[in-house]
C-alpha positions as CSV (number, residue, x, y, z in Angstrom):
1,X,5.5,5.6,-13.9
2,X,3.3,3.8,-11.4
3,X,-0.1,5.3,-10.7
4,X,-1.1,4.1,-7.2
5,X,-4.7,3.2,-6.6
6,X,-6.2,1.8,-3.5
7,X,-9.1,-0.4,-2.4
8,X,-10.2,-0.7,1.2
9,X,-12.4,-3.3,2.8
10,X,-12.7,-6.5,4.9
11,X,-10.8,-9.7,3.9
12,X,-13.4,-12.4,3.1
13,X,-11.0,-15.1,1.9
14,X,-7.3,-15.9,1.6
15,X,-6.2,-18.8,-0.6
16,X,-3.1,-20.1,-2.4
17,X,-2.7,-18.8,-5.9
18,X,-0.8,-20.9,-8.4
19,X,1.3,-19.0,-10.9
20,X,2.4,-21.8,-13.2
21,X,2.3,-25.5,-13.9
22,X,3.6,-28.2,-11.5
23,X,2.7,-26.2,-8.4
24,X,5.3,-23.6,-9.2
25,X,5.4,-21.1,-6.4
26,X,3.0,-23.1,-4.3
27,X,2.3,-21.3,-1.1
28,X,4.3,-18.3,-2.1
29,X,1.5,-16.4,-3.8
30,X,-1.9,-15.7,-2.1
31,X,-5.2,-14.5,-3.4
32,X,-6.8,-12.1,-0.9
33,X,-10.5,-11.3,-1.5
34,X,-11.5,-7.9,-0.1
35,X,-15.1,-6.6,0.2
36,X,-15.7,-2.9,0.7
37,X,-19.1,-3.5,2.5
38,X,-21.1,-2.0,-0.4
39,X,-21.1,-5.0,-2.6
40,X,-17.8,-4.4,-4.4
41,X,-15.3,-7.2,-4.3
42,X,-11.6,-7.1,-5.4
43,X,-9.1,-9.9,-5.4
44,X,-5.5,-9.0,-4.7
45,X,-2.7,-11.3,-5.8
46,X,-0.2,-11.1,-3.0
47,X,3.4,-12.0,-4.0
48,X,6.5,-12.5,-1.9
49,X,7.5,-9.0,-3.0
50,X,4.3,-7.4,-1.7
51,X,5.2,-5.0,1.1
52,X,3.1,-5.3,4.3
53,X,3.2,-2.1,6.4
54,X,4.7,-2.9,9.8
55,X,5.1,-6.5,8.7
56,X,1.4,-7.1,9.7
57,X,-0.1,-10.5,9.4
58,X,-3.6,-10.3,7.9
59,X,-6.4,-12.8,8.2
60,X,-10.1,-13.2,7.3
61,X,-12.1,-10.5,9.0
62,X,-9.3,-7.9,9.0
63,X,-9.9,-4.5,7.4
64,X,-7.1,-3.7,5.0
65,X,-6.2,-1.3,2.2
66,X,-4.5,-2.7,-0.8
67,X,-2.4,-0.5,-3.2
68,X,-1.9,-1.5,-6.8
69,X,-0.7,0.0,-10.1
70,X,-3.7,1.4,-11.9
71,X,-1.7,1.5,-15.2
72,X,-0.8,-2.3,-15.0
73,X,-2.6,-4.7,-17.3
74,X,-5.3,-6.8,-15.5
75,X,-7.3,-9.8,-16.7
76,X,-10.9,-9.0,-17.7
77,X,-12.6,-11.1,-15.1
78,X,-15.0,-10.5,-12.3
79,X,-14.2,-9.7,-9.5
80,X,-11.3,-7.6,-10.7
81,X,-7.9,-9.0,-9.8
82,X,-5.0,-6.7,-9.1
83,X,-1.4,-7.4,-8.1
84,X,-0.9,-5.9,-4.6
85,X,2.2,-3.7,-4.3
86,X,1.5,-2.7,-0.7
87,X,-1.0,-4.0,1.9
88,X,-1.8,-2.1,5.0
89,X,-3.9,-3.4,7.9
90,X,-6.3,-0.7,9.1
91,X,-5.4,0.5,12.6
92,X,-7.3,3.3,14.4
93,X,-5.7,6.7,14.4
94,X,-3.1,5.6,11.8
95,X,-3.1,6.5,8.2
96,X,-1.1,5.1,5.3
97,X,-0.6,6.8,1.9
98,X,1.3,5.3,-1.0
99,X,2.1,7.7,-3.8
100,X,4.8,9.5,-5.7
101,X,5.9,12.6,-3.8
102,X,7.5,15.5,-5.7
103,X,10.4,17.8,-4.7
104,X,8.0,19.7,-2.4
105,X,7.0,16.4,-0.7
106,X,3.5,16.7,-2.1
107,X,1.7,13.6,-3.2
108,X,1.0,13.1,-6.9
109,X,-2.8,13.4,-6.3
110,X,-2.2,16.8,-4.5
111,X,-3.9,15.6,-1.3
112,X,-1.0,15.4,1.1
113,X,2.1,17.3,1.9
114,X,4.8,16.0,4.3
115,X,6.7,17.9,6.9
116,X,9.6,15.8,8.0
117,X,10.8,16.1,11.6
118,X,14.0,14.8,13.2
119,X,11.8,12.1,14.7
120,X,10.4,10.8,11.3
121,X,11.9,7.4,10.5
122,X,13.0,7.2,6.9
123,X,13.7,3.7,5.8
124,X,14.2,1.5,2.8
125,X,11.8,-1.4,2.2
126,X,14.4,-3.8,3.7
127,X,14.3,-1.8,7.0
128,X,17.7,0.0,6.5
129,X,18.0,3.8,7.0
130,X,17.5,6.0,4.0
131,X,20.1,8.8,4.3
132,X,18.8,11.3,1.8
133,X,15.8,13.6,1.6
134,X,13.0,11.4,0.1
135,X,11.9,13.7,-2.7
136,X,10.8,12.7,-6.2
137,X,10.1,9.1,-5.2
138,X,7.4,6.6,-4.6
139,X,6.8,6.5,-0.8
140,X,4.8,4.6,1.8
141,X,3.9,7.2,4.4
142,X,2.6,6.3,7.8
143,X,1.1,9.2,9.7
144,X,-1.5,10.3,12.2
145,X,-3.4,13.7,12.3
146,X,-3.4,16.1,9.4
147,X,-4.3,19.8,8.9
148,X,-7.6,20.7,7.3
149,X,-5.8,22.6,4.5
150,X,-5.6,21.7,0.9
151,X,-3.3,19.8,0.5
152,X,-3.5,18.4,4.0
153,X,-0.2,18.5,5.8
154,X,1.2,16.0,8.3
155,X,4.4,15.1,10.1
156,X,4.7,11.4,9.4
157,X,5.8,8.8,11.9
158,X,7.5,6.7,9.2
159,X,8.4,7.0,5.5
160,X,9.4,3.9,3.6
161,X,11.2,4.7,0.3
162,X,10.4,2.4,-2.6
163,X,13.6,2.4,-4.6
């Protein structure tokens, strides 16, 4: 099971990332360096399969949050290098949570519970409608305000189901 972890900061560099010999995948993979402003730097390997929330184009200077699998093997190098599963450009008054949500629509870390309304868009990664209740799945949740309860509750704008 994927254990989602996130890292938030400002993009300091974007460069091509070669994955094999003979320029295999040239231009298809990127290395995105992110600095959290406190001296911690992380490199994200962005693949063609990395999901960008709202199809956002990111560039140097943008604040982003990268989500990766904390259980995946990583090379022992500095700065750490993680394969990005989801990237979200930070936008004021918009929150993004990537996690496994159980049959109560509560996140795996117990921090967020979803209250789905008829206005909540529920989509697949390819943009097509998801026609079931999105329980017991990995979800990308886009939302605004939350309650101050534990877990916080919200009615999301959009849910992207990661099948």
